[in-house]
C-alpha angles and dihedrals in degrees: 000000000000091000094059087044088059091049090055092052091048092048092051090053094049092045090050092052091047094050092047090048091051092045089052092051092048093046091052091050096049093046090049091053094045091047092052090054095045094045089055091060100027108027097167100052092039093056090050092047091050094052090050091048091049092051092050092047093048090056099043104034098067090060093044089050093051092047092050093046095050092045090049090054094047093046095050091050095053092041102045115007102046095052089052096052095090089048093048094049094046093048091049092048090053091051089052090051090053090052090050091050092053088048090051092050090054090046094048097096092051090048090053090052091050093051091058087066105036093166090059138264135216091237108022093043126203130321097206095083093046091050089055092051091049089052090053091051091053098041098043099085093051092043091052090055091051088047093055091048090050093048091053090052093046094048091052092055099037097047091044091053094043095047093053093046094044090052092054090048094048089048089053093045091050093068090058094042110130095183107116095201096025092229096126092038092054093046092049094048094047091048093050092044094050093046090050091047093051091050093050095046093045088051096047100049092038083090089078088076103018094062092055094040096047109026095084094059088072087071094039099268126142119280106234124201126205135194098242096115094048091048089052092048090053089053092050092048092051090047092052091047091050093046090046091057092048089052091055088062092065118112113278137170094277093059091047 
């Protein structure tokens, strides 16, 4: 399953960041204890070594902190956010259907008046439009289920094709990589990969609400539009802000 493969990749990134974080904290604790013992017997050399160590750490830690923060965000997106996209879209589609049902209940008396004059009336209007809207209300749950099934099928095909093509592209770009430590290269590739994965998954499972909203246009019905995508984007924005705040708690040169 491509979704579970993405979860594995994200878990690997999160685990790597956690292990590096723990290693840095353990290293700082050990060096602090050793430095205290050495400074008791050799205060002069210990002070010089401490200043040199602080200078090296102040130069290296900002880059490591940025690298850890970005990988934490990307890993959390792949591990926790991407697998929940189908659930979010289906839930938001169901909420939209509930709102449409309540709207239909309020409009039922007007629909009944319109049906009494199906050919049209100056005051009562026409019944054709209301019948199309009622058909949309009754067909939407079934169409959402079909949209979910089609989204699963489309995600399988799209992610499989993208992963194979991206692997070939990365293999080609690796030969021209000028990054000595591959830190910037790894961040750039993971950021591009995560952005592409989000676009593919969102587009695949957008059929959950696109099929009910657009299927009736094939028989001349109105094309509806919900707020599922905007609601999903608000969740993604809040997730990125929360993870960014967690990443700021990572060890940096000031704490050391």
